[in-house]
Every structure is written in structure tokens, then in C-alpha cells.
N, C-alpha and C positions, 0 to 999 in steps of 0.2 A: 235492427237487432237480429242476430243469427241464432238458430236453434243450437242447443247443446249437442256436442258430439260425443261419441264413445270415448271414454277416458276423461271427459270433463267432470269436475266435481258436481255433485247435486246439492250439497249443503256446505256453506262456509260460516262458521260461527253460528249466530242465530238466524242467518239468512238462507232461505231456500232460493237457489239460483234458477232463473226463468229464461235466461238467454245469454248470448255472448255479444259483447259490445266492441271488442277490439283487442289488440295486443300491444305491449310495449317491450322494450329489450329485456326487461327483467321478469316479465310475467304476463298474465292475461287479465282482461277486464270483463267482468260479468255484470248482468243486471240481477239484483237479488231483492227478495221481498221478506220483510220481517214478519213476525207472528201477528203484529198489529196492523199489517197492511202497508207499511211504509216501503216505498221502492227506493233503492240506493244503487250506486255503482260500486261494485266490489273488485278491487285490484288484488290479485293473488300473486305472490312472489314465487318464482320457480325455486325448488329446493336447492339447486346448485348455486343460485345467487344468494340464497339465505345462508349458505354454508361459508360464505366469505368471512374472514376474520372481522370481528367487531360489527358485522352487518346489523345484527339485532339491536345492539345498543344504539347505533346511529339511527336505525329505523324508529326505535322508541323515542329518541330525542326529537326526531323530525315530526312524529305524530303529535307530541306534546306541544311543540311550537306551532304546528299547522292548525291546531284547534283554535288558536287565537286569531287566525288570519281569515278575513272575510271581505266582501266588497263585490263590486260589479265584475262579472265574468270569472269568478272564482268558485269552484265547486268545493265547499268546505268539508273538512273531515268530520264525520259524525260518529265513527266507531273504528276500532282497530284492535288487532291482537298480535303484538310483536313476538309472542312466545309460542304461537301455533306452529305445528310442523311445517306448514307453508304460511309464513307471515302474511297478513292481509290488512287492508285498510278499506273503509267504506266512506264514500263521499255522497253528498246530495245528488240525486238523479236529475239530469237535465235532458229533456227530449231533444235529440239532435243527431247529426251524422258526423262521424270522424272525418276530418278534412281529406284524408287520403281517399276514402271511399267516395266522398262527394265529388272530388275532382275527377276521379276515374270514371264516375258515372255521368257527370254533367259538364265536365270540361273546366277550363281555367276560369278564375274569378275575374270580374271586371275591375277597372281601376278604382272605382268608388268602393267596391266590396273589399279590395285589397287594403285601402286606407282604413276601412272599418276594422279589418283583421289586425292591422298594425296597432291602431289606437287601443283596441280592446285587449290584445295580448300585452302590450306595453304597460297599460294601466294595471292589469292583474299582476304582472311581474314587479312593478313598482312596490305594491303592497307586500308581495311575497318576500322580496329582497329586504324591505324595511323591517321585516320580522326576523331577519337573520337566517332565512331559508334559501336553499337552492332547489329549483324544481328538478333539474337534471334530466328531464325527459321531454323537453319541448320539441315537438316534431309533428309531422302530418298525422301520426297515429294517436297522439295524446291531445290534440286540439279538436274540440267539438264545436261544430257549427250549429247554432240554435237560431230560432226566429229573431231573437233580440241582439245577437252578437256571438263572438267566439268565446268559448269557455276552456279553462284548464283547471286541473285539480290544484289544491293548495300546495301540494308537493308531489314529486315523482318518486321513483324508487332507486334510480341510479345514484343520486346524491341527495342528502337531506338537509345538511346544515353547511354553513360557510367553511366549516373545518374540512369538508369533503370536496370543495371545489370553489369556483368563483362565480359571481353573478354574470360575469362576461360569458361563461359557458352557456347560460340561458339565452343571452343575446345572440350568440352564434346560432343556437337552435331556432330562435325567432327568425333570424335572417334566412336560414335554410327553409323554414316553414313557409314564409312569404314567397320565396322563390319557387317552391313547389306549387303553391296556389296559383302563381302567375304562369307557370310553364308546364306543370305536370311532371317535372323531374327535379331531383335534388342534385346539389353540386357534388361532382365526383372528381377529386383531385387525383392526378396521375400517380402520386405516391405520397405516403405519409412523411417521407423524409425530404420532400422537395423544399428548397429554401424559400424564404419569404418573397423574394423578388419574382420567382416563378409563380407562386401562389397569387400574388397581386396581379400579375399579368393575366392569369387565367380568370380573374374576377371579371375583367372586361367581357370575356366570352360568356361566362355562366350567368351574368346579370343582364345580358342584352335583351332578355325577354321581359324585363320589368318596364313599367311605364316610366317616362322620363322624370316624373315627380318623385318616384321612389328609388330611382337608380342609384343615386349617390348615397342616401341614408341606409338602404338595405345592403348596398355594397360595403359600407362601413361596418355593418354587423358581421360581415364574413371575413374581415381582415384577420390575418394569421396572428398578429400580435394583440392579445386581449386588451392591453392598455390603450389601444387606439380605437377600440370599439365604443360606440355611444352607450350611455346608460339607458334604462327604460324610460325614465323621465325626459331625457334629452331627445329620444325619439318622438315623444308626444309634443315637446316644444318645437321641434323641427317642423312637424306637420302643421302645427297651429300657425307658425309664421308664414306658411305657404298660403293660408287663407282659403283653401279649397274646402268645400263641404264634405262632411263625413256623415253618411246616412245612419240613422238610428233605427229606422223601420224599413221593411221591404228591401233589405240590402242584398239578398241572395236571388239567384235566378228563380223564376216563378215555379219551374218544375221541382227544383230542390226544396223550395218553401212548401210546396204541396206534399212532398215526401215527408218533411218534418212534421207537418200537421197531421198526416196519417199516422206517423209514429206516436205522436202525442195522444191521438184518439185511441190507439190500440194498446197503450201502456197503462196499467193500473196506476192510479195517482193518489197522492195524499193531499192534493189541492183542495182547499175549502171551497164549497159553493157549486159543485157539479150536480145540483139538485134538479127537481122537476121544474118545468116551465111555469111562468106566471099563470098562463091559461089553465094548465093542469092543476095548479095550486088553488085557483079560485073556483073552478068548476068540477074538479075531479076528486075531492076529498070526502067522499060519502062516509058518514059515520065517524070520521076521524078528525075533522077540522073543528076548530072552535071559533065562532064568529063573535066578535066583541065590538063594543063601541057603537056610535051612531052618527059620526060626522065624516068628513072627507077621508080622514086617515083611519077609518075603522079597520081594525086589525083582524086578520084571519090567522089563527095558529095552525101550524102543521108540525107536529112534534115527533120526536123519536126518543123514547125513553131508554133505549139501549144503543150501543155503538153501531154506527153504520158499517157497511161491509168493510172488513179489514180493521175495524176498531179506530179508524181515523175519521176526522170530520170531512167526509167526502161527499156530502149532500144527502138530501132526503130520499127515503125509499119511495119509488114511484107509486102512485095510487093504484089500488087493485080493483076498486069498484067505482068507475066513473059515474058522475051524476051531473044532471043538467043544471042544477041550482046549488048555491051555497047553503049549507045547513044553517039553521037558526040557532040562537043560544039555547032555546028550550029543548031543541031536539038533540043537542050534544051534551048538555049539562054544563055548558060554559058559564062562567060568572057573568051576570048581567052588569053592564057598564054603570059606574057610579059617577054621576055628574057632580063635581065638587061644588059645594056651596057652604059657607060658614060665616059666622059673625066676624067683625074686625077684632084683631087681637087686642088684649088689654096689656098695656105697657107696665112692666114692673118698675122701671125707672128710665129716665132720659137725662143725659148730661151733654153739655156743650164745651167745646175747646177752641183754642185759637188756630189750630191747624187741622186740616181734614185728615182723618185716618185713612191710610193707604193700605195697610196690611193688618190683619187680625189673626190672633190665635188665642185659644181659651182652654182652661182646665175647669173643673167644677168650682174652683175658688177664685181664680184670677183671670182677667182678660188682659192680654198683651196687645197694646195698640202702638203701631209704628207709623209716624208721620214723616214729612220731609224736614222736620226740625228736631224731633226727639222721639224717644220710646218711653211710653208710660205703662204703668201697671194698675189696673182698676179692680177693686173688690167686686166679684161677680154678684154678690147678694145685695150690695148697697149702692154701687156706682161711685163710691169714694176712692180716693187714692189708697192703694194697698202697699206699694213698695216704691222706693226712690226711683226717679227717672234716670235713664241712661242717655248718653249723647250720641247714640246710633240713630241712623235715619234709614228710610226705605232705599233699597239699592237702586241706583240709577233713577230715583224718583218714581219707581214703578208702583202700580196698584195691583197687587197680585198676592192673594192669600196662599198660593201654592209655594211661596218662598219661605213659609214658616211651618213648623211642626211642633207637636208637644207629645212627650212620652215620659212616663215614670218620674214625674215631678220636675222635668227640665224642659225649657223652651229652647228650640233650635231655630235659627233664622239666618238669612242672608241680609247683610246690611252694609252701609257705608259709615265711616267715622270722620271727624274733622281731619284726621291725619292719614287715613288709609281707606281705600275703596275695595269693594268686592271681598268682604269678609264673611266667613261663616262662624257663628258664635253660639255658645251654649250658656244659658242663664238659669240659675236655680229658681224654680217657681215659688219657693217658700221664702227665701231671703232676698232675692233680687241680685245676688252676687254673680258676677261673670265667672263661670267655671273655666272657660277657655275661649280663645278667639284665634282663628287661623286665616291668614291672608291667602286667598286663592290667586294663583298666577293668572293675570288677565290676558297675557299674551306670551307666546314663546318666541325664540329667536327668529323663526320663520315669518313672524308677523301675524300668526293666527290668533284671533281673539276668542277667548273662552267665555261664553255667556251662559249664566245659570238661569234655569227656568223652574226648577222643582227641587224641594228639599223633603226628605222623608226619613223616618227612623224605623229600624227593624232590630229589635233586641238591643244589643250594645253597639250597633253600627249606625252611623249617620251617612246618608247618601245625598250627594248633590248631582243633579243631572241637567244637561243643557246641550248647547250646540257649539260647534267650532266654526267660526267664520274665517276661512283661509283664503288667501289670494293665490289662486291656482290657475295654471294654464290648461288644466284638463278640460275636456269638452263635456265631462260628466255633469248632469243636472241633479245629482244627488245632494243630500244634506248630511253632513257628518255630525254625529252626536257623541256625547261622552257620558260616562258614569264614574264618579269618584266616591270612594268609600273612606270614611274617617272613623277612628276609634271614638265612641261616644263619651268615654271618660276623660280622654286627654286631648282630643282633636288631632291626633297624629294620623297622617295619611296612611292608609292600608294598601289600597290598590286602585288602579285606574284602567279603564278600557275606553276605546273610542272607535268609531267606524261609521260607514254610511248605512249600516244595518241597525243603527241605534238612533231612532228619532224621538219616539215617545216611550217613556219608561214607567212601569208599575213596580213599586216596592211594597209588597205586602207587609202587614204588621208583624208577621211571624214566618218562620221557615227560611230556607236558604235560596229559594228560587225567585228570580226577578223575571219580568216579562217585558221585552222590548218590541216595539212595532216600528215598521219603516215602510216607505214607498217612494217611488219616483214617478214622474209624469209618464203616462202611456204604458205603464208596466204594472204587473200585479204587486201588491204589497206583501208583507209577511208579518207574522208574529214569531218571536224567537225567545227561548228560555235562556237566561243568563244565570249561571250557577255561581252565586256569591260565595259558597263554601269552597269553590275552586278559584277564588280571586278573579271572578268575572269571566270564566271560561264559557264559550258559546256551546249550547247544547242543541236540542231538537228545534226545528223550525217548520212552520207551515205556511205555504203560499196562500195569499188571499187576493182574488181578483177584485177589481172595482173598489180598491181601498186607498184612493189617493189621499184621503184625509189622515191616514196613519203617519204622515210625516210631521204633523203638528207637534211641537214640543210642549212642555208644560204639564198641567194636571193630567193624570193618566186617562186614556181613552179605553182602558180595559179594567177588569176588577178580579179579585181573588176571594174565594170562600171555600171552606171545607175541603182544602187540598186540591182545588180546581181553579183554573183560569177561565174567565168568561170574556168573549169578544164577539164583535159583529163580523160576519163573513158573508159568503155567497155574493149576492148583488147588493149587499148592505142591508139585507132584509132578514138575516138569519142569525140568531144568537147561538153560539157554540160554547159548550162546556168541555174542557179537556183536562186530563190529569196533569197536574203541575210538574210532576217528575218526568213523565214519559211523553206527553203530548197526545196520548191516546184519547180519542173522543169518548165522552161519557154520555152526552145527549146533545141534541140540538132542537131548536124551536124556530120555525119559519113564520114570518108574518107577511100579510098582504093587505091591500086596501080593497074593500068591497066594490068601490067604484072604479078600480083600476089605477088610481093614482100611485105614483112611485113612492115606495116606503124605504126610508133609510133609518136604521135604528140609531138612537142616541147612545151616549156613553152609559154602559151598565154600571150599577153600584150595588154593594151588598150590605145587609144588615150587620150590626155589630157582632151578633152571635154566629154569623155565617150561614144561617139556615135559609135565608131568603135572598134572592137576587131581583133587583128592580131594573126595568129597561123602559125608556121612553120610546113610544111609537107614535110619531106625529103629536096629536093633542092628547093621546092616551098615555098613562103610566101603568105598566103591567107589573104585577107582583108574582114571581114564580118561585117554586120550591127549588132551592139550590141542588137538592139531591137528584131530581129527575126532570125538572122543568115544568112540573104540573102548575097551571095557573091557579093562583089564590084569589086575586081580585084584579079588576081593571078600573082605574079612575080616569075620568076625562076632565082635563083642566080647561075651564071655560075661557081663560085668557090666553091660551096657547095658540100657536098657529095651527092650521089644519093640514099641513103637509109634513111629511117626515123630513128631518134635518140631520145632517151628518154629525152635529154636536147635540148637546142636550136640547132644551127648548130655545126659542128664538132669543131669549134674553141671555142665554149662556155665553154668547160671544161678547156681551156687553158688561156683564157682572164679572165676578171672580171666576176662576176655573172651577171652583168647587160649587157648582150650581145645584147639586143634590147631595144631601148629607142625611145621616141617621142619628137618632138618639137610641136609648134602650128600647123604646116602644113607639117611636114615631119616625116618619119620613118627612123630609123638608125639601121642597123643590121650588124653583122660580119658573115663571111662565113668560110668554111673549108680551104680556101686559104689565110686566114688572111687578107682579104679585108674588109674595112668598107664602106658600101654602104649608100648613102643618097637617099631616095626614096620619091617622091612626094606623099603625103597622098591621094590626090584627084584622081590621074591618075594611080599610080602604076609604073610610069616610073622613071628611075634613074636620079638624078641630077648630081652626081659625085661619084667617088670612091677614096679611099685612101689606099695606101699600102706602108709600110716602109720596104725596103729590108734588112735594118740593125736591124730590131726589134728583141727582144730576142725570144728564143724558145717558151716561154709561151705566146707570143703575146703582144700586147700593151693594156694599160689601158686607158679607155676613158669615158667621161661624157658629157652630154648636159646641157648647161646653157644659158637660154635666146635664142638668135638666133645664137649661136656659139656651135661648138663641140670642146672639148679640149682633146688632145691625148698625153699621156705620153709613151715614148718609150726609153728605156735605160736612158740616162741622159738628154733627151730633152723633152720639152713641146711645143706642136704645137696647134694653134687655126685655125679653118676653119669656115667660115660662112656657116650656114645651106643652104644658097642659092648658095654656091659655088663661090661667087664673092669676 
């Protein structure tokens, strides 16, 4: 990053410029910092370029389309102003060096690095072109070399949509870029008016510096006739057929990698988890730490009730008064741990059926039970049949409560019928009448299968989220997810988005903001806001290191309360609360184990009124104020495992995804011994516990409806009052 020079702007839109990153033909690229501390790359268009006829309209259209483009090695657009005196766009900041500067300083790239460059750029261009965009600026100045691969912005400035050019223009730019990386020079034709034969003859000369494995395909990118150039996907296919390895890590020269690491360390970042070390956490939090619990996963709190530097979740404030020992609960006012113990629950009723319940959903009046043979409706107070049965069955024979939802008197669920599979349906909870049923396309012409994992309702919209299993020749190890929105009254499809940055999705009960998490092996994960009010437009995102588990689809691994999203970050040991609209950090709470064991938080969940957030920490369940993270109580589940797990408690992976739920005044959780605990939300003390010695190995399925808990185990369905009476 270069320092700003005289004549460079100091402020662009809401961003204070902190350095210059490079130039493109139509403008300059700067590093900027927002008022909340987020660092972005700001590309500013030169006034003379902006004065071209229709430029601003094309720029505006390009920004709108680019906001929906995401994936590996694409720097997504996060902000823009087409109407500014000098139009500008802001993309996510990636620490790295422009290709031109890297080659000038460290020399040409090796053959393996060139292959990584081709695969990364071609993969990014495949997604950009699929969105109807033309980058228009692919070249040594616009390609950024980062530790994990080459990056380009979602769109350039010379051309923004296919109305302004051809995808083959970007392929020409890719070929010239790779040639520069291999030789340190760009192709220079003797004259723009030279005929095609002369140009083709010159290709033999200008591509002679390329490795033999790339000579033919990169030469094809430089052909004068655009129709003869390969597409981005064909480039990937060509390299895949060669069977040569493409490095995913340590792909750059060591000196260049060290330079990038130094840039990363020197650049303000919005990455979650840059906090104090474990040693500082355990031994250096004099007067500020909260020591709780008494077993292996005993948790140490290190909280921040106000935003970290810059207002983003960037880590804990370093301790100012180091201490040789961890403070005790009595010295800090921390809540004393409550070891749960309670009598066995009293059953309100138990019924048996001919088929094992696979999916459950409940209101305060009716329990909906889906088996592999039928769908039944049971009276919540008596256990008797409440409504006529339906001929729908559990989708793909699954046992997954997250495939059902209830809201405003209507049950929504994914199911199969004798005549159709993969249906999403709405059933009136009072009459049992089917309001609508929509067949979800299970596969598209390319052979990609769409598999549903989660159904949720927000207001008048029903959401189905899942994964796309595509047969791809790409070397990417990412998972592609999707979100589909349906009109809750009619079942009509409203909008749909998909991408590798959508793995696990949270749909809050209210508001227009969704939260998607994603991760890939050996890389940082991220959380990202999806704006449902803008038909799934991607908004702010926050990187999270050590978040490999964030690729799991199904029941959300994050939660929402009081206008904030809550998620685990750092080394998996810190709970962050961020503003749902902006991503700005509100507070964070870090946890540690007194004996040094690794702590990974489970899935947080919120009370129905949004005032409290609960988070599992090993065998402890912590109750925190949603407003500022202040601990209320900590309960130790005697049957839980004693080390932190990436999911809820040990049984979470064996029961339904909803392994922790709330009623109006109680919290319900399962533990590693397959106990279901009812905990008083105000005191943290157990009301009752339930265990079925005859339950299947996968555990029981359960759901909260009104003031009752309904438990399905083998062929039985049992109801228990939340008060245990």
C-alpha cells in the first residue's frame, strides 16, 4: 500500500482514505476505512471517464448486478455511488499485492503458480459472466495476489454489462495477465490494424515464455477472433484434463508471501477473532474476568460491553492489569455455577402409533407428526386425533425437525406425496386443510440436485434453504447453498439466490435481514447478511478464522435477538453480537477453560422475548443479557461431555437439529447422556429431566409448543408440561 499523494482525495463517500492500492485505466484504487472501522478497497472513476455518454447509467446497472456476485477469488461490491462527482465503488478488502507490482519486485511466477492464477481467475470470471457482467479491466493492475489465491473485483470500470462488451474481452485480458505473470511483459502488437494472420503468427513469439502446459490454452485466449477464444469454464476443464496439481496453499514465492503477511499485519482489519492469547486470557484478566463452572470446560468470561476498536468484532481489548492467577467467582461477582439436578418429568400423556414419528412441529393446540407413511394431527392437551390425516410423508425418509415450521396458525413443511416428491406445503392448523403445495425443482438441466435442509417463516414469507449438489469439473472444495423465498399465502416463488458463500442460513422471525455462514477447508469462514427486502442481495460480511463448522447446512448455527445477530468467532471461543443492519459489533464475550482445554462454543439461541442469549460452553450453559453480554447464570449439565464441541452438546448431532429451544419462561436442552432438561429461565435451576431408556441410538426428537414439550421416541409420542406438572 502506498501513501496518499498531493492531489489524492482524503475522503470518498463515508470512507476515509488511508492509502493507494493501484490504478486502472479509468481511475485509481484506494484503501478506505468506514466510520465503524471496516476496511474496503475504493475504486474512484476519473471525471473524464465519468463524462462519457451513458457511463453513469451503465455504472449503476453494473453495481446492481455485481452485488449479487460472490464466490472464491471475487472481491464483492459492498458500496457505491454512481451519482458522485467522481463515481466510486467499494469492494471487500483483501490483503495482497497487485500482480504487476509483485512481478516487478519478485520476478515471474512458477508454472504451478501460473496454473493457480489461471484456475482462480477463470473460476471468478465464470461466476461474473454467469451474472451477465463484463469485468472489462482484467489485467496485471486489477488482479490481486493474496495468500490463498488471485482476486479480482466483481466488475471493473471500462465495461459493466454484456451490453458494453463480450465475455471474450475478459478472456483476452486473462491471457495477457497470465503472459505478464510468466514473462514480465504484456503482448504488444505492431499495429492495431494488423490482419489476423499476422497476429496469429506473432502469438508464437509472445507466448514462447509460457510453460508448455499453458502454451496452447493461453495462446487461445489471445486469438484475434473472439469467437475462437475459450470460455472461462473451458479453461478450467482444459487444465483439469491435464491432471497436473494446482496448489491451494503456499503457492507464491516465500518472499512475496512474507510481504503479503506483513501487509495483513499492518492493515486495520474487520476480521473476527484477533483477540488476546489464551495465556493472557487465563492469567491476565485481573478484575475483569468471570470464572464459572467447576469441571474440565470451566468457562472464563472476558467481555467487552462496548464495540471494539472501529466498532467491528475485531477481538478483545488486551488486559491492562496482568495477574498471576485467575480470579475466583467471589472476587468478580460472577454467577456461581448451578449443577443441574431435578426429578424425572411427569408425563401428561403418551400415545403409540404404527410408524415412528420422524418430524415434529407444534402449536399450543395441535402437534403435527410426520412419519414415513402419513401425516397426523394430535390434540396437544389430550393426545387424541385432532384433524384428518394427510397422505404426505417425511421428505426422503429423513428425521429432521428443521424441515418444519409453524407461524400464525399455519404449518409449513417439506414432504413427499404418492405422486410427487420434494414438496413444500402449507396446512391450516385449525382445519387441517392444505392451503397450497409447491413442487420444488429437484434438479436443473445441468444435473445439479437441490436438497432442502431447513424451512423457516418470517412474516408473510416462507424460506427453504439447502445445498446444491452439482457435478462440476472445478477444483474448488466449496459447498454451494441456496435460499428460496415463497409467498406464505399462495406458495408462489418470490426470489432465489445461491452461492458458495451460503452454507448455513438463519431466518429470524421478524425483520428483513437473514444471516448466512460459510467456510471451506483450510480457510477462514464468514458470516454475511442477506437482505430479504432486496430479494436476497448480499450485504456486509465478516471473516471468521477457525470456523470450518460453518459449512454445515440445516438448523442455524447463529441466532438473532433485539436487532442483533449472535455467532461464535475468534478461535471458536468468543460470542459476538453485531448490529443486524450494519454488522457493527455491539459486544463480545470470550470464554476459556481454567485447565487449558480447548473451548469451542456451541450454537447460541435466544429467548422468545429476545432479552436473553444462551450459549453452551462444554458442559456449561451460560445465560447472557442480549443487550450487553452480562452473565445472568451458568448451569452445568451433569450428563454433558466435558469438552467444548462445535455443535450443541454431544447429543446434538444425534437428535434433531433443534437441540435447544425456549418457551416463555423455560429453556430446554439435551445433553450427552440423552437427557432432556427443563431449566427455569429466570434462575437457571432445573425443573425436571426426561430420559427414555428405550430410545433409539439416534436419540429422541422433540419440540416445544405453547406450554408443553412433545417427545417422539420409537413408536411413542409423549407430552410433558413445561412446568413439570
